[in-house]
N, CA, C and O atoms as CSV, one atom per row, in Angstrom:
chain,resi,resn,atom,element,x,y,z
A,1,MET,N,N,0.227,19.875,23.786
A,1,MET,CA,C,0.060,19.631,22.358
A,1,MET,C,C,-1.063,18.613,22.162
A,1,MET,O,O,-1.099,17.585,22.838
A,2,ALA,N,N,-1.959,18.895,21.254
A,2,ALA,CA,C,-3.097,18.013,20.984
A,2,ALA,C,C,-2.637,16.747,20.272
A,2,ALA,O,O,-1.699,16.775,19.475
A,3,ALA,N,N,-3.299,15.649,20.566
A,3,ALA,CA,C,-2.987,14.379,19.907
A,3,ALA,C,C,-3.383,14.449,18.443
A,3,ALA,O,O,-4.427,14.999,18.091
A,4,ARG,N,N,-2.540,13.889,17.603
A,4,ARG,CA,C,-2.803,13.873,16.169
A,4,ARG,C,C,-3.805,12.780,15.836
A,4,ARG,O,O,-3.724,11.674,16.370
A,5,SER,N,N,-4.736,13.084,14.966
A,5,SER,CA,C,-5.745,12.118,14.555
A,5,SER,C,C,-5.106,10.984,13.756
A,5,SER,O,O,-4.221,11.214,12.931
A,6,LEU,N,N,-5.559,9.773,14.009
A,6,LEU,CA,C,-5.062,8.628,13.260
A,6,LEU,C,C,-5.994,8.248,12.119
A,6,LEU,O,O,-5.802,7.231,11.454
A,7,GLU,N,N,-6.997,9.074,11.906
A,7,GLU,CA,C,-7.943,8.803,10.830
A,7,GLU,C,C,-7.215,8.820,9.485
A,7,GLU,O,O,-6.346,9.660,9.248
A,8,ILE,N,N,-7.574,7.899,8.626
A,8,ILE,CA,C,-6.956,7.823,7.303
A,8,ILE,C,C,-7.742,8.722,6.360
A,8,ILE,O,O,-8.959,8.594,6.226
A,9,GLY,N,N,-7.036,9.618,5.719
A,9,GLY,CA,C,-7.662,10.599,4.838
A,9,GLY,C,C,-7.893,10.069,3.437
A,9,GLY,O,O,-7.672,8.892,3.150
A,10,ALA,N,N,-8.341,10.962,2.573
A,10,ALA,CA,C,-8.699,10.597,1.199
A,10,ALA,C,C,-7.511,10.019,0.425
A,10,ALA,O,O,-7.676,9.051,-0.317
A,11,ALA,N,N,-6.327,10.596,0.586
A,11,ALA,CA,C,-5.150,10.093,-0.135
A,11,ALA,C,C,-4.788,8.684,0.338
A,11,ALA,O,O,-4.405,7.836,-0.468
A,12,GLY,N,N,-4.908,8.438,1.638
A,12,GLY,CA,C,-4.615,7.111,2.176
A,12,GLY,C,C,-5.600,6.066,1.693
A,12,GLY,O,O,-5.219,4.939,1.376
A,13,ILE,N,N,-6.862,6.440,1.639
A,13,ILE,CA,C,-7.890,5.513,1.148
A,13,ILE,C,C,-7.686,5.231,-0.336
A,13,ILE,O,O,-7.814,4.088,-0.775
A,14,ARG,N,N,-7.369,6.266,-1.109
A,14,ARG,CA,C,-7.112,6.087,-2.545
A,14,ARG,C,C,-5.906,5.168,-2.758
A,14,ARG,O,O,-5.942,4.283,-3.613
A,15,ALA,N,N,-4.836,5.379,-1.979
A,15,ALA,CA,C,-3.645,4.523,-2.098
A,15,ALA,C,C,-3.980,3.081,-1.735
A,15,ALA,O,O,-3.529,2.151,-2.403
A,16,ALA,N,N,-4.761,2.893,-0.688
A,16,ALA,CA,C,-5.150,1.542,-0.261
A,16,ALA,C,C,-5.898,0.815,-1.371
A,16,ALA,O,O,-5.607,-0.344,-1.664
A,17,ARG,N,N,-6.849,1.487,-1.981
A,17,ARG,CA,C,-7.634,0.878,-3.064
A,17,ARG,C,C,-6.754,0.589,-4.279
A,17,ARG,O,O,-6.900,-0.445,-4.930
A,18,THR,N,N,-5.850,1.506,-4.571
A,18,THR,CA,C,-4.962,1.319,-5.725
A,18,THR,C,C,-4.031,0.139,-5.510
A,18,THR,O,O,-3.789,-0.635,-6.436
A,19,ILE,N,N,-3.511,-0.007,-4.310
A,19,ILE,CA,C,-2.651,-1.159,-3.999
A,19,ILE,C,C,-3.412,-2.455,-4.258
A,19,ILE,O,O,-2.889,-3.368,-4.896
A,20,GLU,N,N,-4.635,-2.534,-3.767
A,20,GLU,CA,C,-5.431,-3.752,-3.962
A,20,GLU,C,C,-5.712,-4.005,-5.441
A,20,GLU,O,O,-5.597,-5.137,-5.911
A,21,ILE,N,N,-6.076,-2.968,-6.167
A,21,ILE,CA,C,-6.381,-3.113,-7.598
A,21,ILE,C,C,-5.153,-3.602,-8.364
A,21,ILE,O,O,-5.240,-4.552,-9.142
A,22,LEU,N,N,-4.009,-2.951,-8.143
A,22,LEU,CA,C,-2.796,-3.338,-8.874
A,22,LEU,C,C,-2.324,-4.739,-8.473
A,22,LEU,O,O,-1.847,-5.504,-9.312
A,23,ARG,N,N,-2.458,-5.062,-7.203
A,23,ARG,CA,C,-2.060,-6.404,-6.747
A,23,ARG,C,C,-2.872,-7.480,-7.456
A,23,ARG,O,O,-2.319,-8.469,-7.936
A,24,THR,N,N,-4.184,-7.282,-7.521
A,24,THR,CA,C,-5.029,-8.294,-8.160
A,24,THR,C,C,-4.813,-8.318,-9.675
A,24,THR,O,O,-4.858,-9.387,-10.284
A,25,GLN,N,N,-4.579,-7.163,-10.287
A,25,GLN,CA,C,-4.288,-7.131,-11.725
A,25,GLN,C,C,-3.028,-7.919,-12.054
A,25,GLN,O,O,-2.933,-8.536,-13.115
A,26,ARG,N,N,-2.070,-7.898,-11.151
A,26,ARG,CA,C,-0.813,-8.618,-11.379
A,26,ARG,C,C,-0.888,-10.079,-10.942
A,26,ARG,O,O,0.066,-10.835,-11.121
A,27,GLY,N,N,-2.011,-10.467,-10.376
A,27,GLY,CA,C,-2.213,-11.858,-9.981
A,27,GLY,C,C,-1.513,-12.262,-8.703
A,27,GLY,O,O,-1.262,-13.447,-8.484
A,28,PHE,N,N,-1.190,-11.291,-7.848
A,28,PHE,CA,C,-0.529,-11.594,-6.575
A,28,PHE,C,C,-1.562,-11.787,-5.476
A,28,PHE,O,O,-2.511,-11.011,-5.363
A,29,ALA,N,N,-1.374,-12.820,-4.670
A,29,ALA,CA,C,-2.107,-12.945,-3.417
A,29,ALA,C,C,-1.473,-11.958,-2.441
A,29,ALA,O,O,-0.341,-11.523,-2.650
A,30,GLN,N,N,-2.184,-11.606,-1.390
A,30,GLN,CA,C,-1.614,-10.693,-0.392
A,30,GLN,C,C,-0.316,-11.248,0.167
A,30,GLN,O,O,0.646,-10.508,0.374
A,31,ARG,N,N,-0.290,-12.538,0.409
A,31,ARG,CA,C,0.922,-13.178,0.943
A,31,ARG,C,C,2.109,-12.995,-0.014
A,31,ARG,O,O,3.233,-12.752,0.425
A,32,GLU,N,N,1.850,-13.115,-1.320
A,32,GLU,CA,C,2.927,-12.955,-2.313
A,32,GLU,C,C,3.456,-11.523,-2.342
A,32,GLU,O,O,4.667,-11.305,-2.360
A,33,LEU,N,N,2.550,-10.554,-2.346
A,33,LEU,CA,C,3.002,-9.165,-2.374
A,33,LEU,C,C,3.741,-8.825,-1.089
A,33,LEU,O,O,4.767,-8.146,-1.134
A,34,ALA,N,N,3.249,-9.276,0.039
A,34,ALA,CA,C,3.934,-9.027,1.310
A,34,ALA,C,C,5.338,-9.631,1.293
A,34,ALA,O,O,6.279,-9.023,1.803
A,35,ALA,N,N,5.482,-10.802,0.719
A,35,ALA,CA,C,6.800,-11.446,0.613
A,35,ALA,C,C,7.724,-10.643,-0.297
A,35,ALA,O,O,8.916,-10.519,-0.015
A,36,ARG,N,N,7.186,-10.099,-1.380
A,36,ARG,CA,C,7.994,-9.268,-2.292
A,36,ARG,C,C,8.464,-8.000,-1.587
A,36,ARG,O,O,9.612,-7.585,-1.741
A,37,VAL,N,N,7.575,-7.391,-0.817
A,37,VAL,CA,C,7.930,-6.182,-0.063
A,37,VAL,C,C,9.007,-6.517,0.959
A,37,VAL,O,O,9.976,-5.771,1.103
A,38,THR,N,N,8.852,-7.625,1.665
A,38,THR,CA,C,9.837,-8.067,2.648
A,38,THR,C,C,11.187,-8.320,1.978
A,38,THR,O,O,12.226,-7.948,2.522
A,39,ALA,N,N,11.178,-8.947,0.808
A,39,ALA,CA,C,12.419,-9.235,0.081
A,39,ALA,C,C,13.135,-7.947,-0.328
A,39,ALA,O,O,14.351,-7.945,-0.522
A,40,LEU,N,N,12.386,-6.859,-0.458
A,40,LEU,CA,C,12.981,-5.560,-0.798
A,40,LEU,C,C,13.527,-4.843,0.438
A,40,LEU,O,O,14.037,-3.727,0.336
A,41,GLY,N,N,13.421,-5.484,1.602
A,41,GLY,CA,C,14.001,-4.920,2.811
A,41,GLY,C,C,13.026,-4.221,3.742
A,41,GLY,O,O,13.444,-3.631,4.738
A,42,ARG,N,N,11.744,-4.274,3.439
A,42,ARG,CA,C,10.723,-3.666,4.299
A,42,ARG,C,C,9.835,-4.789,4.830
A,42,ARG,O,O,8.868,-5.166,4.168
A,43,PRO,N,N,10.143,-5.333,6.012
A,43,PRO,CA,C,9.352,-6.459,6.532
A,43,PRO,C,C,7.859,-6.139,6.576
A,43,PRO,O,O,7.442,-5.115,7.116
A,44,MET,N,N,7.059,-7.047,5.988
A,44,MET,CA,C,5.615,-6.861,5.947
A,44,MET,C,C,4.946,-8.223,5.932
A,44,MET,O,O,5.313,-9.103,5.154
A,45,SER,N,N,3.961,-8.384,6.802
A,45,SER,CA,C,3.189,-9.625,6.810
A,45,SER,C,C,1.959,-9.447,5.927
A,45,SER,O,O,1.590,-8.325,5.580
A,46,ASN,N,N,1.329,-10.559,5.570
A,46,ASN,CA,C,0.108,-10.439,4.773
A,46,ASN,C,C,-1.000,-9.774,5.596
A,46,ASN,O,O,-1.884,-9.131,5.029
A,47,THR,N,N,-0.965,-9.919,6.912
A,47,THR,CA,C,-1.947,-9.244,7.766
A,47,THR,C,C,-1.767,-7.733,7.692
A,47,THR,O,O,-2.747,-6.994,7.596
A,48,MET,N,N,-0.530,-7.274,7.736
A,48,MET,CA,C,-0.263,-5.835,7.604
A,48,MET,C,C,-0.769,-5.320,6.272
A,48,MET,O,O,-1.426,-4.280,6.211
A,49,LEU,N,N,-0.465,-6.047,5.200
A,49,LEU,CA,C,-0.911,-5.628,3.872
A,49,LEU,C,C,-2.431,-5.615,3.789
A,49,LEU,O,O,-3.014,-4.694,3.217
A,50,SER,N,N,-3.065,-6.618,4.348
A,50,SER,CA,C,-4.523,-6.672,4.350
A,50,SER,C,C,-5.111,-5.454,5.056
A,50,SER,O,O,-6.078,-4.862,4.575
A,51,ARG,N,N,-4.540,-5.086,6.174
A,51,ARG,CA,C,-5.035,-3.922,6.913
A,51,ARG,C,C,-4.785,-2.622,6.156
A,51,ARG,O,O,-5.601,-1.702,6.213
A,52,ILE,N,N,-3.665,-2.542,5.450
A,52,ILE,CA,C,-3.401,-1.359,4.617
A,52,ILE,C,C,-4.448,-1.272,3.515
A,52,ILE,O,O,-5.021,-0.207,3.286
A,53,GLU,N,N,-4.704,-2.392,2.827
A,53,GLU,CA,C,-5.676,-2.393,1.724
A,53,GLU,C,C,-7.092,-2.060,2.197
A,53,GLU,O,O,-7.867,-1.465,1.448
A,54,ARG,N,N,-7.431,-2.433,3.419
A,54,ARG,CA,C,-8.770,-2.150,3.950
A,54,ARG,C,C,-8.834,-0.804,4.662
A,54,ARG,O,O,-9.843,-0.468,5.282
A,55,ALA,N,N,-7.736,-0.028,4.569
A,55,ALA,CA,C,-7.632,1.283,5.220
A,55,ALA,C,C,-7.885,1.179,6.724
A,55,ALA,O,O,-8.517,2.047,7.326
A,56,GLN,N,N,-7.380,0.104,7.309
A,56,GLN,CA,C,-7.448,-0.078,8.755
A,56,GLN,C,C,-6.083,0.162,9.398
A,56,GLN,O,O,-5.956,0.175,10.622
A,57,ARG,N,N,-5.069,0.352,8.561
A,57,ARG,CA,C,-3.710,0.623,9.030
A,57,ARG,C,C,-3.121,1.698,8.138
A,57,ARG,O,O,-3.229,1.639,6.913
A,58,ARG,N,N,-2.494,2.684,8.773
A,58,ARG,CA,C,-1.845,3.749,8.005
A,58,ARG,C,C,-0.655,3.174,7.241
A,58,ARG,O,O,0.063,2.313,7.749
A,59,CYS,N,N,-0.460,3.644,6.056
A,59,CYS,CA,C,0.654,3.221,5.207
A,59,CYS,C,C,1.681,4.350,5.235
A,59,CYS,O,O,1.474,5.394,4.615
A,60,ASP,N,N,2.792,4.145,5.953
A,60,ASP,CA,C,3.773,5.226,6.000
A,60,ASP,C,C,4.551,5.296,4.687
A,60,ASP,O,O,4.409,4.433,3.822
A,61,ILE,N,N,5.353,6.310,4.557
A,61,ILE,CA,C,6.039,6.567,3.283
A,61,ILE,C,C,6.989,5.429,2.911
A,61,ILE,O,O,7.137,5.119,1.729
A,62,ASP,N,N,7.630,4.805,3.892
A,62,ASP,CA,C,8.531,3.683,3.594
A,62,ASP,C,C,7.753,2.466,3.098
A,62,ASP,O,O,8.189,1.771,2.180
A,63,ASP,N,N,6.587,2.213,3.718
A,63,ASP,CA,C,5.718,1.134,3.244
A,63,ASP,C,C,5.277,1.421,1.810
A,63,ASP,O,O,5.337,0.549,0.943
A,64,LEU,N,N,4.833,2.655,1.573
A,64,LEU,CA,C,4.337,3.042,0.254
A,64,LEU,C,C,5.415,2.849,-0.820
A,64,LEU,O,O,5.141,2.313,-1.894
A,65,ALA,N,N,6.626,3.285,-0.524
A,65,ALA,CA,C,7.719,3.157,-1.492
A,65,ALA,C,C,8.039,1.688,-1.769
A,65,ALA,O,O,8.256,1.311,-2.921
A,66,ALA,N,N,8.072,0.860,-0.732
A,66,ALA,CA,C,8.382,-0.561,-0.914
A,66,ALA,C,C,7.267,-1.280,-1.667
A,66,ALA,O,O,7.541,-2.113,-2.531
A,67,ILE,N,N,6.020,-0.968,-1.348
A,67,ILE,CA,C,4.894,-1.590,-2.063
A,67,ILE,C,C,4.927,-1.179,-3.528
A,67,ILE,O,O,4.715,-2.010,-4.412
A,68,ALA,N,N,5.188,0.086,-3.788
A,68,ALA,CA,C,5.278,0.553,-5.180
A,68,ALA,C,C,6.384,-0.200,-5.922
A,68,ALA,O,O,6.181,-0.634,-7.055
A,69,ASP,N,N,7.551,-0.356,-5.291
A,69,ASP,CA,C,8.656,-1.117,-5.898
A,69,ASP,C,C,8.224,-2.543,-6.206
A,69,ASP,O,O,8.488,-3.059,-7.292
A,70,ALA,N,N,7.561,-3.172,-5.250
A,70,ALA,CA,C,7.130,-4.563,-5.414
A,70,ALA,C,C,6.090,-4.708,-6.526
A,70,ALA,O,O,5.991,-5.761,-7.156
A,71,LEU,N,N,5.318,-3.647,-6.763
A,71,LEU,CA,C,4.316,-3.660,-7.839
A,71,LEU,C,C,4.864,-3.092,-9.147
A,71,LEU,O,O,4.158,-3.055,-10.155
A,72,ALA,N,N,6.124,-2.649,-9.131
A,72,ALA,CA,C,6.801,-2.086,-10.309
A,72,ALA,C,C,6.082,-0.840,-10.843
A,72,ALA,O,O,5.886,-0.679,-12.048
A,73,VAL,N,N,5.699,0.032,-9.907
A,73,VAL,CA,C,5.105,1.323,-10.283
A,73,VAL,C,C,5.752,2.411,-9.443
A,73,VAL,O,O,6.435,2.134,-8.457
A,74,SER,N,N,5.529,3.635,-9.847
A,74,SER,CA,C,5.977,4.780,-9.072
A,74,SER,C,C,5.071,4.947,-7.854
A,74,SER,O,O,3.875,4.667,-7.941
A,75,PRO,N,N,5.610,5.392,-6.733
A,75,PRO,CA,C,4.744,5.694,-5.588
A,75,PRO,C,C,3.637,6.690,-5.947
A,75,PRO,O,O,2.561,6.670,-5.348
A,76,LEU,N,N,3.902,7.550,-6.917
A,76,LEU,CA,C,2.880,8.505,-7.360
A,76,LEU,C,C,1.649,7.812,-7.908
A,76,LEU,O,O,0.535,8.306,-7.735
A,77,VAL,N,N,1.828,6.680,-8.562
A,77,VAL,CA,C,0.684,5.918,-9.085
A,77,VAL,C,C,-0.217,5.497,-7.932
A,77,VAL,O,O,-1.441,5.547,-8.044
A,78,LEU,N,N,0.394,5.081,-6.822
A,78,LEU,CA,C,-0.412,4.658,-5.678
A,78,LEU,C,C,-1.156,5.834,-5.060
A,78,LEU,O,O,-2.282,5.681,-4.588
A,79,LEU,N,N,-0.526,7.012,-5.064
A,79,LEU,CA,C,-1.167,8.186,-4.488
A,79,LEU,C,C,-2.258,8.780,-5.373
A,79,LEU,O,O,-3.262,9.285,-4.870
A,80,ARG,N,N,-2.067,8.722,-6.673
A,80,ARG,CA,C,-3.013,9.323,-7.601
A,80,ARG,C,C,-4.194,8.424,-7.929
A,80,ARG,O,O,-5.283,8.908,-8.237
A,81,GLY,N,N,-3.980,7.127,-7.865
A,81,GLY,CA,C,-5.055,6.192,-8.202
A,81,GLY,C,C,-4.792,5.503,-9.524
A,81,GLY,O,O,-4.005,5.992,-10.334
A,82,PRO,N,N,-5.439,4.377,-9.750
A,82,PRO,CA,C,-5.154,3.549,-10.932
A,82,PRO,C,C,-5.553,4.174,-12.254
A,82,PRO,O,O,-4.980,3.831,-13.289
A,83,SER,N,N,-6.516,5.078,-12.250
A,83,SER,CA,C,-6.990,5.634,-13.522
A,83,SER,C,C,-6.352,6.971,-13.850
A,83,SER,O,O,-6.649,7.552,-14.894
A,84,ALA,N,N,-5.477,7.477,-12.978
A,84,ALA,CA,C,-4.828,8.761,-13.238
A,84,ALA,C,C,-3.787,8.596,-14.328
A,84,ALA,O,O,-3.144,7.549,-14.412
A,85,PRO,N,N,-3.607,9.610,-15.165
A,85,PRO,CA,C,-2.609,9.520,-16.247
A,85,PRO,C,C,-1.177,9.485,-15.728
A,85,PRO,O,O,-0.236,9.410,-16.518
């Protein structure tokens, strides 16, 4: 079986950018958002969040759901982008 590519695709890059945009709009530092995600039961360091936002780390579905909860948005908002209806 061939190894699966770890390259982050268009949806992952869009989600990463949206996370950063929404975080800054809400006035959260990376450390604050990571702490909120951790408090929701998904341990996350600010380094992990930084790598997700820079599309250097894949954001799995559990991370995505917890980050969306911490930002008080639907996970769909993160997948579609900040300007999507």
